[in-house]
Residue, then its C-alpha position, 0 to 999 in steps of 0.5 A: m515547518a508547520t505542523l499540519v492539523c487533521p481536519k476531522c479530529l484536530g490531531r497531529m498529522q504525519t507525513v508518510e511514504r509508502n511505495g513511492v507515494v507521500f501522503e499525510r495520516c492523523e496520528e489520533c483518527g488514522g485519517i488518510f489526507l492526499d494532496r493534489g496529484e496524490l490520488e493519481q500517484l496511488v492509482r500508478a502505483e497500484s497498477m505497477y503494484y498489480r502488474a508485478a504481482s501477476s508476474r510473480w503469481v505465474s512464476e509461483r504457479e509454475d513453481e507450484e506446478e513443478w512441486y505439487g504439495k511441498r509448498k505451502r500456499k501464500t496469502f495475496r496482499h492487496f495494494l492498499e493493505e501493503i501501502l496503509d500497513f502501520d503495524 
């Protein structure tokens, strides 16, 4: 398989899979490049992510009402933070 080259900085591209979506990321500049259909996959994955997050939120909200003041509140991460978190 040929090594992909970043069109922006000519750095080496790395294929990454996150939440069922495969895309290329430049190891040098961090640019994200999507092939045909990958944007639509991201949109579908985002929709599923927020649907699941809202059901978790309702469940956690009920728990918080029951255990008010005894739990530390969680911070909500957005979809792209989850997908693009490379640390």
